[in-house]
Phi, psi and omega in degrees: 000142178243132180258127178240139178251129179283128181282348181268305185259356176066014177274161180251136182238133178259132177230157179255005178211163177254126177278150177235155180224121176275130181243154179235122176252123181293149176300138177082011179299130183286165177299140180071013175292137182248135176242125184249131175247104184289144176056036179248355180278176182297147175255146175232168179298130181062020178227128179287154179294137180272190181257148172258124181247122179254126179252127180283130176239114183285133179258148178291146178241140184292339184247312185266151176227138181265131174232098183066238178267003185252151171255133180240151178222140175258124181248000000 
């Protein structure tokens, strides 16, 4: 059993499986770009399923640097 705590209503929910969600991030998505999957969050009694929001966080690369839609490299 897996115990999950709801951050909105503070109740605890027990589940026997982990749900998964496959996400697709388009090439060239900018930093802080948000992808929303409506009605994919947990459902509770008398509460509609919420949205899952994925925020893209760009990581630094040792060679390439992003400037807008372009990739730059220092040689």
